[in-house]
Residue, then its C-alpha position, 0 to 999 in steps of 0.5 A: m043432621t036431618a036424617t040417619p044417613d044410610l051408609a049401604r046407600i052411601g056404599g052403592d054411591i060410592e061404587r057407582g061413583l068411582a066407576a064414573a070415575g074410570s077407578a082401576a082400583g079405589a077405596v073409601a073410608v066413611v067415619l060417622g062418630e064411632r063407626t067406619r065403614v070401609f069400601m073397595h073397588g077394582e083390582v090392583v092387578p088383574r084378579e086381585p082385588v081391592v082389600p082393607s090392607t091395600l096400600f094407596h100412594i095419597c100424593s098431596c093428602s100427605k101433607t096434612f102427615t107432615a104438619a101433623v108430624f111438625a106438630r107434635l115436634v112442636q108439642d115436644g118442645s123440639a121445634a117451633w112454628d116461627e123459627r126461621a126456616c133458614s136456621v134449619v133448611p139453609e138450602f131452601e132460599f127464594s129469589d125474594p130475600r126478605a122472604t128468605a130472611e124471615c120465612t117461618f116453619r108456618d110459613l112453609a105449612s100454610m103455604r104462604v111464601g108466594l113461590g110459583r110453581e114453574g120449572i121442574a124443581e117444583w113438579g117434574i125433577d128426576q126424583l132420584l136427586p137429593r132433597e137439598e138439591r131440589l130445594a136449592r133451585a128454588r132461589h131462581m123460581p119466580f113469585v107468584a104473590p108477595f110473601r105472606e099475601r096469599f095461600s100460593y100452592s107449593n110442594l116444595c115447601y112441604i119438601a123443606l118442611a119435612l127436611a126440617a123434622e127430620r134434622l130437627g128430631g133427629k131420624p129420618y122422616q119416614d121414623l118420624v112417620r112412623d113413631l110419631v103418628c103411625t104407631p100410636l095410631g095403630l096404622g099398621d099398613s101405612y108409611s111414608a116412602g121415602f129413600g131406602t124405603g120399597v114400597d109394597a108390591l101390592a099396593a096400588l098402581p096409578s092408571l089412565e089412558v095409554g093408546g085408547k086403553p086404561a094402563r097402569v103405569r109407573d108412579l112419577t112421585g118418588p122419594n125426594s118428594e116425601g113431605s109433599a107426598r109418598i105416604h102409602l095409606s091404607v082404607r082400614d087405615a085412613g078410617t082410622w087416620m080421619q077418627s083420630l083427627l075428628a077426635l082431636i079437632g072435638g077437644s079430645d087430648n087422648g090421641f098423638l097430638s094435643a086437641s090445641a095442636v090439631e086445631e092450630m092446624a085447622t085455623p086459617h092461616a092463608l087466604v085461598r083467592d081462587a074462584d075455582v070450585r074445586m078449590a072453594p066449593g059453594g062459593a064461600e071463602w077457603s083458607y088453608g091453614m097447616g096442612l088442611f083446607t078449612g072453610r063452610l058449606h051450607g053453614h058446616r065447618l069443613l077440612r079437606h085436602g086432595g091429592g093427585g098426580r099421574g094417575w092418581r086421584h084422592a080426598m079426605v074431607l072432614a066435618p068436624d061438627a058432626g064427627a063425619g069424615v070421607m076419604v077416597m082414594s082412587a087410582s084414576e085422574h078423574p076430578g069426580v073423586e074430590a066431588l065424590a068425596l063432598e057428595c058422601v059427607q053431605a049424605l053424612l050430614g043428612e043433607s040433600r048433596d049438590d051435583w058436584s060431579t057435573l061442576f068439578h068436571e065442568a070446571a077441569k074442563a074450563a080450566a083446561l080449555e083456558e090454560r090450552t088457549r093461553l099457552e097455543s097464543r104464547f106459542p102459535a102454531a103455523p100449519g104449513a109454513p116451512v118448519a124451523a131447523l133447531p140447532p142442535g146441543n145443550y141448553a139450560n136455566p138455573v131451575t130446569g137444569l141442562a137439556r140436549v136437543e139431537p137429531d132423531g132420524p128425519g126429526m129432533r128430539i129433547d132430553f134432559e138431564d135432571a128430568p129424565d121422565f121428560a125425554a120427548t120427541l119433538e113434532p113440528l107444528g109449523g115455523a119455528v114452533f114444537a110439541f112434545a111427545f113424551d117417550e113415558p108412558a105415564l105422560a101419554r096426553q090426557p083429555l085435560d092436559p095442557p099442551f107442552l110447547l117449545r118455540m125457538d127464538a134464532a137470537a143473535a147471541g145465539p139460539v134460545l128454547h122457549t118452552s111452556h113448562f121448562g123456561s127459556l133454555e139458552r144454548t150453552a157451551 
């Protein structure tokens, strides 16, 4: 480190960064050696400020907890990283028979199975459906990479890992989190919110713009996402969590896990082949371990994980060699949240800071434009052309399940039996192409959102609805 970090100045930077990201409620934990500072921003609800015990649903940052729980079961002899997953979670089958037969818990934790993210089973299914039913749909989902060839993000892998931990550990997953992580570390506020677990009434709520105004919205990531998400963490517990991980990576065995177990989590297992600066900051080679991204930035080893959902964005960054860490939790979707975590870590390291906020925001805009262009080329609008009549009725595919298309006044709407949050009016774009206008306020269109589109194909065997995000839906009886 080239200079003594000024924590007061870093606190000012945090306040400005969260304000710039439009965070309705935010909290940041900063760790440097034995010191921990927490910073709060905004309100949980009007006139109820964020306090050190305020809980945030940290979305995919929960995956580090899941890997740690499974690592503890491995350490205790109840599980093994290289055991075949199908022997414990037979519901989780793939379209690739080899992957089904050979996939281990290590493959799940390092997300190197090759599973793609197309279809509601990965990101939009009814959150009250059993996890087993959700996982079973993976057998119909396409692969985006050969088995074990590289990292490919998959929430289903971590849902399966948590379900396996539950079966091997002999108790509900939320109890494993409590008994193996939260209680030993003294994380007195935090928990995993699975089935049967209520969320604290004064937990922060996700926030985004609805009708041009900031609004708190419903959290769409529910209990059957446990393992991939659903850890609710306070900022004071976040500081303790990072200190524990840093101590263990530094060689201490006086924790809830052995140092070797955490080092195995931080060891590269799957190469991240993504040129996006948000995935590979600094253009360096990054990999995924088990519950942690691992790489180097300006010569420093960094471990990190991000998390997000509708109205949420979070990031944890650890610099183990300096005993430094930052966790940013925010009720907003702005890419500047993850940038803020990197900038704060660089400040803790005594380095001049890269302008990650600008880099991340530009990368997010470029990715959104590329995706929008790709989708609009697949679903070309035809302004002024006669609007095709959508035949009402039931449509389905094995991943999405049943969708119903029905008249809605002069127009049409679509409802998904297994994804009720995505009920929408279908707005004609000309010809046989339509755009989804969702009923759910949490799905109000945001500037970086891709368009959700539908194109009808009047096939001889019956109409087919090709969609941008729900696959092709065929007419059923």
